[in-house]
C-alpha positions in Angstrom: 53.0 63.0 50.8 55.6 61.8 48.5 54.6 61.3 44.9 54.9 57.6 45.1 52.8 57.6 47.9 50.2 60.1 46.0 50.6 58.1 42.9 49.2 55.2 44.3 46.4 57.2 45.8 45.5 58.4 42.1 46.3 54.4 40.8 43.4 53.3 43.4 41.0 56.0 42.1 41.9 54.8 38.0 41.0 51.3 39.6 37.6 51.8 39.9 34.7 51.3 37.6 34.1 54.8 36.0 30.7 54.2 35.1 29.8 54.0 39.0 29.3 57.6 40.2 30.5 57.4 44.0 28.3 58.9 46.8 29.3 61.8 48.8 29.6 59.8 51.9 31.8 57.3 49.8 34.1 60.2 48.9 34.1 61.1 52.3 35.4 57.9 53.9 37.9 57.9 51.1 39.9 61.5 51.5 39.4 60.5 55.8 41.1 57.7 54.7 43.9 59.3 52.4 44.5 61.7 55.6 45.1 59.1 57.7 47.9 57.5 55.6 49.4 60.9 54.9 49.4 61.6 58.6 50.4 58.1 59.0 53.7 58.6 56.6 54.8 61.7 58.3 54.7 60.2 61.4 57.1 57.4 60.6 59.2 60.3 58.8 59.4 61.8 62.0 60.3 58.7 64.0 62.8 58.1 61.7 64.3 61.3 61.7 64.3 61.3 65.8 66.1 57.8 65.5 69.0 59.2 63.2 69.2 61.8 66.0 69.1 59.5 68.8 71.7 57.6 66.9 74.1 60.5 66.0 73.8 61.9 69.6 75.6 58.4 70.9 78.6 59.5 69.0 78.6 63.2 70.2 77.6 62.9 73.7 80.2 62.7 76.6 78.4 60.7 78.8 74.6 60.4 79.9 74.1 63.6 81.1 74.4 64.8 77.9 72.5 62.1 76.0 69.6 62.3 78.2 68.4 66.3 76.7 69.7 65.0 73.2 67.1 61.9 73.2 64.5 64.5 75.2 64.6 67.3 72.3 64.7 64.4 69.3 61.5 63.2 70.8 59.4 66.5 71.1 59.5 66.3 67.2 57.3 63.3 67.2 55.1 63.6 70.8 54.3 66.2 73.7 57.1 65.2 76.1 56.3 68.7 78.0 56.1 66.3 81.2 58.9 63.6 80.4 61.2 61.5 82.7 63.9 58.6 82.0 64.4 56.1 84.7 67.2 53.5 84.8 66.9 49.7 86.6 69.6 48.2 88.7 68.3 44.8 88.1 71.3 43.5 90.8 70.0 45.8 93.5 66.6 46.2 92.4 66.2 49.8 92.0 65.0 52.6 89.8 66.8 56.5 89.4 65.7 59.2 87.7 68.6 60.9 86.1 66.3 62.7 83.8 63.3 64.5 84.7 61.4 67.2 83.3 58.1 68.5 85.2 55.6 71.5 85.0 55.0 71.0 88.2 58.6 71.2 89.7 58.0 67.7 90.7 61.5 65.2 91.1 60.9 61.5 91.6 62.7 60.2 94.2 65.4 56.7 94.5 63.2 54.2 94.9 64.4 50.6 96.0 62.5 47.0 96.0 61.0 47.4 92.6 59.8 44.1 92.2 56.1 43.6 93.4 56.1 47.3 94.0 52.5 49.1 93.1 53.9 52.1 91.2 53.6 53.2 87.4 56.6 53.1 86.5 57.8 49.4 88.5 54.4 48.2 86.3 55.7 48.7 83.2 58.9 46.9 84.0 58.0 43.9 85.5 55.6 43.5 82.8 58.0 45.0 80.1 55.1 46.5 78.5 53.9 49.8 77.6 51.1 51.2 79.7 48.8 54.5 78.8 46.2 55.3 81.7 44.4 58.1 82.7 43.3 59.9 85.9 40.5 58.1 86.4 42.0 55.0 85.9 44.9 55.6 88.3 43.0 56.4 91.2 40.8 53.5 90.6 43.5 51.4 90.6 44.7 53.2 93.7 41.6 52.9 95.5 41.4 49.1 95.2 45.2 48.1 95.3 47.0 50.0 97.5 48.9 51.6 94.6 51.9 54.5 95.4 52.1 57.1 93.2 55.4 59.3 93.3 53.9 62.4 92.3 51.5 64.8 94.5 49.2 65.5 91.7 48.0 62.8 89.7 48.5 63.7 85.8 45.3 63.5 82.9 47.0 60.8 81.2 50.2 58.9 81.8 52.2 56.9 79.2 55.5 54.5 80.1 57.0 52.1 77.9 59.8 49.9 78.8 63.5 50.2 77.6 65.0 46.5 76.5 68.3 46.5 74.7 69.5 42.9 73.7 66.6 41.5 75.8 68.1 43.3 78.7 66.1 45.5 80.7 67.2 49.0 81.2 64.5 51.1 82.5 61.3 52.9 81.2 60.6 56.3 79.2 57.3 58.1 80.4 55.5 60.9 79.1 52.8 62.8 81.0 49.8 65.4 80.4 48.0 67.3 83.1 45.6 68.8 79.9 42.9 65.7 79.7 42.7 62.2 79.7 42.5 62.0 76.4 45.7 63.7 75.7 47.8 60.3 74.5 46.4 57.7 72.7 46.7 54.5 71.2 48.8 56.0 68.4 51.6 58.0 71.2 52.1 54.1 72.5 52.7 53.3 69.0 54.9 56.0 68.5 57.1 56.0 71.6 57.4 51.9 71.3 59.1 52.3 68.1 61.7 54.7 69.6 62.5 52.7 72.6 64.7 50.4 71.3 66.8 53.3 69.4 66.3 55.1 73.2 67.4 51.4 75.8 70.2 50.6 72.7 71.9 54.4 73.5 71.7 54.0 76.8 73.1 50.9 76.9 76.3 51.8 74.7 76.6 55.5 76.9 76.7 53.2 80.3 79.1 50.6 78.7 81.4 53.3 77.2 81.4 55.4 80.7 81.8 51.5 82.8 84.6 50.8 79.9 86.1 54.5 80.9 85.8 54.5 84.5 87.5 51.2 84.5 90.4 52.8 82.2 90.4 55.5 84.4 91.0 53.1 87.2 93.7 50.8 85.7 95.9 54.5 85.2 95.3 55.8 88.9 96.5 52.1 89.6 99.7 51.8 87.9 100.5 55.8 88.1 100.1 54.5 92.3 102.3 52.2 91.8 105.1 53.3 94.3 107.7 50.7 94.1 107.1 49.3 90.3 108.8 51.2 87.4 106.2 50.9 84.5 107.3 52.2 81.1 105.1 52.1 77.9 107.6 52.0 74.3 106.3 52.6 70.8 107.7 50.7 68.0 110.3 52.9 67.5 111.7 52.7 71.0 109.7 56.3 72.2 108.8 56.7 75.8 104.6 57.2 76.0 104.5 55.9 79.4 106.0 56.9 82.4 105.1 56.7 86.0 105.7 58.1 89.5 107.9 55.0 90.2 109.9 55.1 86.8 110.9 59.2 88.0 111.7 57.5 91.5 114.1 54.8 90.0 115.6 56.2 87.0 115.8 60.0 87.9 114.0 61.3 84.9 110.5 63.1 85.4 107.5 62.5 83.0 108.0 65.6 81.4 111.6 64.6 80.6 111.2 60.9 79.3 108.0 61.1 77.5 109.2 61.1 73.9 112.6 59.9 74.0 114.3 57.0 73.0 114.7 53.6 75.6 118.4 53.6 75.1 119.0 57.0 75.0 117.5 57.0 78.4 118.6 54.3 80.9 120.5 51.4 78.8 123.8 51.3 79.1 125.9 52.4 76.3 127.8 48.4 76.6 123.8 47.3 75.7 122.3 49.4 73.9 123.0 47.1 70.4 122.0 44.5 71.8 118.8 46.0 73.6 117.9 48.3 69.9 118.2 44.6 68.1 116.1 42.6 70.5 113.0 44.8 70.8 113.2 45.4 67.0 113.3 41.7 66.7 110.0 41.5 69.1 107.8 44.5 67.7 108.4 42.7 64.1 107.3 39.4 65.2 109.7 38.0 66.5 111.1 35.8 70.1 110.3 38.0 72.7 112.5 39.2 75.0 112.7 37.0 78.4 112.2 38.5 81.7 115.3 39.2 84.4 118.0 41.1 85.9 119.3 43.7 83.8 121.9 46.0 85.2 120.3 49.7 83.8 121.4 53.5 84.6 119.5 56.5 85.9 119.6 59.9 85.2 123.2 60.8 86.9 124.9 57.5 85.6 124.3 55.5 88.5 123.7 52.1 88.3 120.0 50.1 88.8 120.0 46.7 89.3 116.1 45.6 88.1 114.3 42.3 87.5 112.7 43.4 84.2 109.5 41.7 82.2 108.1 42.9 79.1 104.4 42.6 77.6 103.9 43.8 73.8 100.3 44.8 73.4 98.4 45.8 70.1 96.4 48.8 70.1 94.7 51.6 67.7 98.1 53.4 67.1 100.0 50.1 66.9 102.2 47.7 68.8 103.1 49.0 71.8 105.7 47.8 74.5 105.8 47.9 77.9 108.4 47.2 80.5 107.9 46.2 84.3 111.0 47.1 86.1 111.4 46.0 90.0 114.1 47.9 91.9 116.5 45.4 93.1 118.5 48.2 94.7 116.6 47.5 98.4 117.2 43.7 98.2 120.8 44.0 97.2 121.9 46.6 100.0 120.0 44.5 102.4 121.8 41.3 101.0 125.4 43.9 101.1 124.0 45.2 104.6 123.2 41.8 105.9 126.7 40.6 104.9 128.4 43.3 106.8 126.0 43.2 109.9 128.2 40.9 111.5 131.5 42.6 110.7 130.0 45.6 112.1 127.5 44.7 114.7 130.3 44.9 117.3 132.6 47.5 116.3 128.7 49.9 116.6 128.3 48.3 119.7 131.3 49.9 121.3 131.3 53.0 119.7 127.7 54.1 120.1 127.7 56.7 123.1 124.4 55.0 124.4 123.8 52.3 126.3 122.2 49.2 124.1 120.7 46.7 125.6 119.2 42.9 123.2 116.9 40.9 125.0 114.1 38.4 123.8 110.9 39.4 123.5 108.3 38.0 125.9 104.1 38.3 126.2 104.5 37.9 130.3 107.9 38.6 132.3 111.5 39.8 131.2 114.0 37.4 129.7 117.8 38.1 130.8 119.5 40.5 128.1 121.7 38.6 125.6 123.8 41.3 124.5 125.2 44.7 126.2 127.3 47.3 125.0 131.0 48.5 126.9 129.2 52.0 127.5 125.9 49.9 129.1 128.3 48.4 131.5 130.1 51.1 132.4 127.0 53.4 132.8 125.9 51.3 135.1 128.8 50.3 136.8 128.4 46.4 136.2 130.4 43.5 134.4 129.3 42.4 131.0 128.8 38.8 132.7 126.5 40.5 135.7 124.6 42.2 133.4 124.2 39.1 131.1 122.4 37.5 134.1 119.4 40.7 135.0 116.6 41.9 133.1 114.4 45.1 132.1 113.5 44.7 135.8 116.3 44.5 137.5 117.6 47.8 136.0 114.5 49.9 136.1 113.9 52.0 139.7 111.9 50.1 142.2 108.3 52.8 141.9 108.8 52.8 137.7 105.6 53.3 135.9 107.3 51.5 132.9 106.9 48.4 135.0 103.7 49.0 135.7 102.5 49.3 132.9 104.4 46.6 130.7 101.4 45.0 129.2 100.6 48.5 127.4 104.2 49.0 126.5 104.4 46.0 124.7 101.0 46.2 122.9 102.4 50.0 121.8 105.5 48.3 120.6 103.8 45.5 118.4 101.9 47.7 116.9 104.0 50.5 116.0 107.5 48.1 115.6 109.2 51.4 117.2 108.4 53.2 121.2 110.5 56.1 122.6 109.5 56.9 126.3 111.5 57.8 129.2 111.7 55.8 132.5 114.2 56.2 135.4 116.9 53.7 135.8 119.4 52.8 138.7 122.9 52.1 138.8 124.7 49.0 140.4 125.9 52.0 142.9 121.8 52.6 143.9 121.7 55.9 141.9 118.6 56.6 140.0 119.2 58.4 136.7 116.4 59.5 134.1 116.6 57.9 130.4 115.0 58.1 127.2 114.5 54.5 125.7 114.0 53.9 122.1 112.6 50.1 121.7 112.9 48.1 118.4 111.5 45.1 117.5 114.1 43.2 115.6 114.2 40.0 114.1 117.1 37.2 115.4 118.1 33.9 114.2 114.1 33.8 113.3 113.1 34.5 116.9 111.6 38.2 117.5 114.6 40.4 120.2 113.5 43.8 121.5 116.8 46.2 121.0 116.7 49.2 123.1 119.0 52.2 122.7 119.1 53.8 126.4 120.3 57.6 126.6 121.3 59.2 130.1 118.9 62.5 130.0 120.1 63.9 133.1 121.9 66.6 131.4 118.6 67.5 129.6 116.3 67.5 132.4 118.9 70.0 134.4 118.5 72.0 131.2 114.6 71.7 131.2 114.6 72.9 135.0 116.9 75.5 134.3 114.9 76.9 131.3 111.3 76.5 133.2 113.4 78.4 136.3 114.3 81.2 133.7 111.2 81.5 131.8 109.4 81.9 135.4 111.7 84.9 136.1 111.0 86.5 132.6 107.1 85.8 133.3 107.8 87.8 136.5 109.5 90.2 134.8 106.4 90.6 132.5 104.0 90.8 135.4 106.1 93.2 137.0 105.8 95.4 133.9 102.6 95.2 133.2 101.9 96.4 136.8 104.7 98.9 136.1 102.1 100.1 133.5 99.3 99.9 135.5 100.7 102.3 138.1 102.1 104.5 135.8 98.4 104.8 134.3 97.0 105.6 137.6 99.8 107.6 138.8 98.9 110.0 135.8 95.5 110.5 136.8 96.5 111.3 140.4 98.7 113.8 139.2 95.9 115.5 137.2 93.9 115.6 140.3 96.6 116.5 143.1 97.3 119.7 140.2 93.6 120.7 140.7 93.8 120.2 144.7 97.3 122.2 145.0 96.6 124.6 142.4 93.2 125.7 144.1 94.4 125.3 147.3 97.7 127.7 146.6 95.2 130.4 145.2 92.9 130.5 148.0 95.7 130.5 150.1 96.7 133.9 148.5 93.4 135.3 149.2 92.9 134.2 152.9 96.6 135.3 154.1 95.2 136.5 157.4 92.2 134.0 158.2 91.8 131.7 160.4 91.5 128.4 157.7 95.0 129.8 156.4 96.8 126.9 158.7 94.2 124.3 157.5 94.6 125.1 153.7 98.6 125.2 154.5 97.9 121.5 155.5 96.0 120.6 152.7 98.7 121.7 150.9 101.3 119.9 152.4 99.3 116.7 152.1 98.6 116.9 148.5 102.2 117.9 148.0 103.5 114.9 149.6 101.0 113.1 147.5 102.5 114.4 144.3 106.2 113.3 145.5 104.4 109.5 146.0 103.0 110.0 142.2 106.1 110.3 141.1 107.7 107.4 143.0 105.2 105.5 141.1 105.6 106.6 138.0 109.4 105.6 137.9 108.0 102.7 138.8 106.1 102.5 135.8 109.5 103.6 133.8 111.8 101.0 135.2 112.3 99.7 138.6 116.3 100.8 139.3 117.6 102.1 135.9 121.4 102.5 136.0 122.5 104.1 133.0 126.2 103.0 131.9 128.8 102.8 129.1 128.5 99.4 127.1 129.9 97.3 124.6 127.0 95.0 123.4 129.9 92.4 122.1 131.1 91.7 125.7 127.3 92.1 127.1 125.8 89.7 124.2 128.8 87.1 125.8 128.1 87.6 129.1 124.3 86.3 128.8 125.1 83.7 125.6 125.4 81.0 127.6 122.2 81.2 129.8 120.2 82.3 126.7 121.7 79.0 124.8 119.8 77.0 127.6 116.6 79.2 127.2 116.5 78.4 123.5 117.1 74.6 124.8 119.4 72.1 122.5 117.2 71.0 119.6 117.7 75.1 118.3 121.1 76.2 117.1 122.3 79.8 118.2 124.9 81.6 117.2 125.9 85.3 116.8 128.3 87.4 115.1 130.2 90.2 117.0 131.3 93.2 114.8 135.0 94.5 115.2 135.3 98.3 116.5 131.8 98.3 117.9 130.5 101.4 118.8 129.6 101.7 123.1 126.0 102.5 123.9 124.7 104.1 127.1 121.4 102.5 128.5 121.1 99.8 131.7 122.6 96.6 131.3 119.5 95.0 132.6 117.4 96.2 129.4 119.9 94.4 127.4 119.3 91.7 129.0 115.2 91.5 128.8 115.8 92.7 125.2 117.8 89.3 124.1 115.8 87.6 126.7 112.3 88.5 125.1 113.9 88.1 120.8 115.5 84.7 121.7 112.0 83.5 123.7 109.8 84.8 120.6 112.3 83.3 118.1 112.4 79.6 119.7 108.4 79.6 120.2 108.3 80.7 116.5 110.2 77.8 115.5 108.6 74.4 115.4 111.4 71.2 115.8 115.0 72.6 115.1 115.9 75.3 113.6 118.4 78.4 114.2 118.8 81.9 115.4 121.1 84.4 114.9 122.8 87.1 116.7 124.7 90.0 115.5 125.8 93.1 116.0 127.2 96.1 113.8 127.3 99.7 113.5 125.1 101.9 111.2 124.7 105.4 110.4 121.1 106.2 110.0 120.4 108.7 107.0 117.7 112.1 107.4 115.7 110.2 104.4 115.4 106.7 106.9 112.1 105.0 106.7 111.9 105.6 110.2 112.1 109.5 110.1 108.7 109.8 110.2 108.3 108.6 113.3 110.4 110.6 115.2 113.5 109.1 115.0 116.4 111.0 115.0 118.7 110.4 111.9 122.6 109.3 113.2 125.1 106.7 114.4 123.6 104.0 115.7 124.9 100.5 117.3 122.2 97.6 115.7 121.8 94.4 117.6 119.6 92.0 115.1 117.7 88.5 116.2 117.4 86.6 113.0 115.2 82.9 113.2 114.3 81.1 110.6 110.5 80.2 112.3 107.2 80.3 110.4 107.3 83.9 110.6 104.7 87.0 110.8 101.1 87.6 109.1 100.7 91.6 108.2 97.6 92.0 110.5 99.9 90.8 113.3 102.8 93.0 112.5 100.4 96.1 112.7 99.9 95.0 116.4 103.0 93.6 116.8 103.8 96.2 119.8 100.4 96.4 121.6 100.4 96.0 125.1 98.7 92.3 126.0 98.7 91.3 122.3 99.9 87.8 121.9 99.0 85.1 119.5 100.5 82.6 121.8 98.1 79.9 123.0 96.3 80.4 126.8 98.8 80.3 129.6 102.2 80.5 127.1 101.9 84.5 126.6 100.6 87.6 128.3 101.9 90.1 125.3 103.6 92.1 127.3 107.6 91.3 125.9 107.5 92.7 122.9 105.8 95.8 125.1 108.3 96.2 127.0 111.0 95.9 124.8 109.7 98.4 122.7 109.3 100.9 125.5 113.2 100.1 126.6 113.8 101.0 123.0 112.4 104.2 122.3 113.2 105.4 126.7 116.6 105.0 125.2 116.1 107.3 122.1 116.1 104.2 119.7 113.9 102.3 117.6 112.8 99.2 116.4 112.7 97.5 112.8 111.3 94.3 112.0 111.2 92.2 108.6 108.9 88.8 108.4 106.8 86.9 105.9 105.0 83.6 106.8 107.0 80.6 106.2 110.2 82.6 105.6 111.1 83.5 109.6 112.1 87.0 111.3 114.5 89.6 112.0 114.0 91.8 114.8 116.7 95.0 114.6 117.3 97.0 117.2 119.0 100.4 116.7 120.6 102.3 119.9 122.2 105.3 119.7 125.7 105.8 119.7 127.1 106.8 123.2 128.2 110.4 123.4 130.2 112.8 126.0 126.9 114.1 127.3 127.4 117.4 129.7 125.4 117.8 133.0 122.3 119.6 132.3 122.0 122.9 133.3 120.4 123.2 136.4 116.8 125.5 136.9 116.5 128.1 139.4 113.8 129.6 140.7 113.7 133.5 139.8 111.5 136.0 141.0 108.4 136.5 139.4 108.4 139.7 136.8 105.1 141.0 136.2 104.0 140.2 132.2 104.7 142.7 129.7 101.6 144.9 128.8 98.8 142.8 127.6 101.1 139.3 126.9 98.5 136.5 125.7 98.8 132.9 126.3 97.2 130.0 124.7 95.9 127.5 127.1 95.3 124.0 126.2 94.0 121.4 128.4 91.9 118.1 127.8 90.9 118.2 131.3 88.5 120.8 132.6 89.3 120.8 136.2 92.9 121.4 135.5 92.2 123.8 132.3 89.8 125.9 134.6 92.5 126.0 137.3 95.3 126.9 135.4 93.1 129.7 133.6 92.6 131.2 137.1 96.7 131.0 138.3 97.4 132.8 134.7 94.9 135.6 135.2 96.2 135.8 138.5 99.5 136.7 137.2 98.4 139.1 135.0 97.9 137.3 132.0 95.3 137.6 129.3 94.1 133.7 128.5 93.2 132.1 125.9 91.5 128.5 127.1 90.5 125.3 125.4 90.0 122.1 126.0 91.3 120.4 122.4 94.1 120.8 120.0 91.7 121.6 117.0 90.0 124.1 118.9 93.3 125.9 119.4 94.4 125.7 115.8 91.4 127.0 115.0 91.8 129.7 117.5 95.1 130.4 116.8 94.6 130.5 112.7 91.5 133.4 113.3 93.2 135.4 116.1 94.3 138.8 114.7 96.2 139.9 118.0 99.3 138.5 118.9 99.5 135.3 121.0 102.7 135.2 123.1 102.6 132.1 124.9 101.3 128.2 123.9 101.0 126.1 127.5 99.9 123.3 126.6 99.4 119.3 127.7 101.3 116.9 125.6 99.2 113.5 125.8 95.9 114.6 124.8 93.1 113.2 121.8 93.5 114.1 118.3 97.1 115.3 118.3 100.2 115.3 121.0 101.2 118.5 122.6 104.8 118.3 120.6 102.3 118.4 117.0 100.4 121.0 118.3 103.3 123.3 119.6 104.4 122.9 116.1 101.6 123.6 114.0 101.2 126.7 115.9 104.6 128.0 115.5 103.8 128.0 112.1 100.4 130.2 112.6 102.8 132.7 115.4 106.2 132.2 114.4 108.5 133.7 117.5 105.6 132.5 120.0 107.3 130.8 123.4 106.2 127.2 123.5 105.7 125.4 127.1 104.6 121.8 127.2 102.8 120.4 130.7 102.7 116.5 131.4 101.6 114.0 134.7 104.3 112.3 133.5 108.2 112.4 134.8 110.5 114.6 132.0 112.2 111.5 130.9 109.2 109.6 130.4 107.4 112.6 128.5 110.4 112.9 126.3 111.0 116.0 127.1 115.1 116.2 127.9 116.4 115.7 124.3 113.7 117.6 122.6 113.7 120.8 124.6 116.9 121.2 123.4 116.3 120.7 120.0 113.0 121.9 119.4 113.2 125.3 121.7 110.4 123.8 123.9 110.0 124.3 127.6 108.9 121.7 130.1 106.8 122.1 133.2 105.4 119.2 135.2 102.7 118.6 136.7 101.3 119.0 139.2 102.2 122.2 139.6 102.0 125.7 141.7 101.0 129.0 141.0 104.7 129.8 142.3 106.4 126.9 139.8 104.3 128.2 137.2 105.2 131.6 137.7 108.5 131.0 138.1 108.9 128.6 134.6 107.3 131.8 132.9 109.3 134.4 134.5 112.4 132.6 133.0 110.6 132.0 129.7 110.5 136.0 129.7 114.1 136.7 131.0 115.0 134.7 128.3 112.8 136.2 125.3 
């Protein structure tokens, strides 16, 4: 209690007669009255603080979402707002929204429509514009009597709502409620909440006005910034740029960053006009006569003349006077006027020079009017004189069975909608010859009437090229299918070789044991049949590698020149194909058909990677690959190579796709567009010829495929191995046998033992390495399959040689010697090769040769 208040209270006591001693009841009444007044003063002080805080929040809050929590915090000091919400009323739509809600019961009030006459507590406060205090009992009684709708699932024990009214306008309502008891809120709370309601309503209304103003300013700025054809610039009183919309950048060439802060006369005013412009602007800003609108010849960033129609507005703002210039670019209009003047002069020249037939005829909703203009090309191409053509219509030059005439109404509709239409049709010459055409039709105005200008191009060559390309693509698809069949045949033949190896080997050993048996002849027939089957599988393997390989010494410059025309047709007219030959190009030795296949695959893939127009470049060169080349780890032998490169500027290749690029049947093309065998076939061809492929690509930056083929060198004839008599192994010679097929493993182990060797047989490379590492005895010969899980025979042979230096290494495979990659590697690594299936005699001959050479 303040001193003034206390003084007033003491003064009241002093004014009483001192002769009369008050009773105890009178003293108690006076104390209660004093306490009530003190509480009322404290409440008023709290209300004043809340009002001050709410007023301050209006200035500090950026929007309503920040203002509502500030109001809630301020009110919580003078009234319990544990359960509190603010409802906003839209009189135009007759709706209530609940933008701010705090409920312990975690209940959210929904959007309400049709408020007028609605039976609910909030609507009643809004409609009556009076505070409403109700207990749970009263609410339930009203609902039972009138069918009131209650938004909350659980009715509060006490509910208090007051209207929010600002300048006699209903803003909404503010509500507190309690679930603790029916007397939680009383008349004092009604008075308290009502006392701050006007300030709250005023604060909300002000923030709503601010938000609407900000939205309006934002809309205006967006409109100004998105006006594409009208330049709008703002300048301060010193003529410095304060605003520069995108159209100004388009017309004058300066970006907003370049223009802001610079003076008007330094940007777009010609030197001859600068003094006049400065004088006029300064006079206007100082209160003089406004600059009149009119045509001006200004300049752009590059010094080019820009004719504009310029208007000017002077606006008073918080920062002072600001001038806005609104310029309409007259260049299109001037250009149109010039074009119109020149049109008649150029009309005949244009018609005569254009290399396509041109027809002009009046637009008709029904039927066709005669041509009113044709060019010389039309006369020559169709075989008519000019006079004859001007007597004909579109129907006369279209072939009889033509969908264009049948759908004429639809074509007219589309032409009216789009203004231009491009379509194909078939036309007929005076001689009766029918030929395909592409028609580019436009609706233009001539003499105030709509006419159709049709440019008709003869596309006979294009159609022939498309048919030729389709033919080549069919051949390519067929080649890819054959390649996939070849791969399948190769895999099947390899598996047959393994099974035949067991049959031949086992039969061979049994025949040695039953030389005098009556079954010997039967076994011999089985052996012959199995051997013939092995010959058939070798043929299948040859087919799997290449149908007919014919190695020749080639100059790739000549080879590319031979196939260039075919490639040109294959990729189409929209894509530029060029190639860069190499002087003194080294020769390569390979099948010419394989070169064709490589170039076709790469160019087709490059074509498919280009959307619309683009470029493909074929180049050739010589290169020396050093020992530390990045492909050395893949088994590429360093040396001299001829590199064939195909580069495109297409869509590029994702990193994830690059990792799987050469896998068979992997493709990123749509279903039916590719088999996924093209690059797999290319890779197989290159590796078969002891070359390698390098791919560099990234999305959006095109691709480059480089094919490295070894330089051709003189290759002498390989010595022919001749069978030699079997020599028994040296005492205690040990063979480490590695084969992942159990049947072949046991059969070969039995053969070796019969030949007198000690055998260590295992079914995996890892077990072979472990056994070789643990063995203290010498291992004389390694006999291993090439294709195995974990690692191949080449890798195993190298690792075994580290553990047992000097060991003889023999590799075996069901593939032919060339496919297994042995021919070149035998000489380089000192490794022997035996092809499956083999007999005991063939095995003994091979091992005998090794023993003799050792």
